[in-house]
Phi, psi and omega in degrees: 000315181297322179298316179297321178295320179293320181287318189245358182082173180283144176293150179286118179255015179061228182267002182303321178299322179294318178295319179297319177301320179294321178298312181296318178299318179295321181291338181268000180300134186300332184299330179299321186271328180276287182289328183272351178055028172292131181302127179273070181229175176302313179295318180297319178293319175300313182299323180288318176298316179297324179294312180295318179297322178301314180298318180293317180295323177299318178295314182295323181291343180277000181225126181306328180289344183260348186298310180296322178295325177298321178295317179293323178298319178296321178296322177295319176301314180300314178301316181296314181295321177302311180295319179296318179297317179296323180295326179273004172102010176286130184282161182307323186295325184250358180303315181303319178296318179296315179297320177301317177295319179297321179294321176296320178296318178298315179300318178296320179293319178303313179298315182294317180289324176300313179295317180296319178294320179297323180275355182060037179207103182266356189307308183297318180295322180292315180299315182291317190259326183265325180256002176053042174090348179274119182292117178280172175300144182306321181290328177292314179298317179297321179299309183294317180299315180297314182293320179290321177296316179297319178296316179301317179294319180289328174297320179299330180268352182277146177286150177300320181298321179290321177297315182294339176278358178091014181263099175277132181290159177269000000 
């Protein structure tokens, strides 16, 4: 893949890189780690990016104009995770397996958060996916659940064009 990118350049992902940058910036906000007690570790940061990305992808899949952009956004995520793995020293031979596992984890999270949002209760999905089974303090869990629910609701009211421009609502 890297050889093809060097030979032919990066594929055009439209505005997906800008949206992905906004997703990562939102996932890096300190309140998730301070008030929300999300572990500030490599895994915790991945889990937070996957949580924010899941909410955005759920929103994009709900609108025909967003489906193709969701696919491009996922491709940007894959590129980023590939690069991050290589940066921490994962070798070429196993990077694909790691990225495959990350994609499976993202898919599972999308399903869990979709179900939790529909039931208006994200607690079980958060404990399983964001805290990896370790029960956080009730106030930390309430903080993250409240903030993610509010983001999901504001995403639902945001136009696809503003999202594709990289503007995540507050």
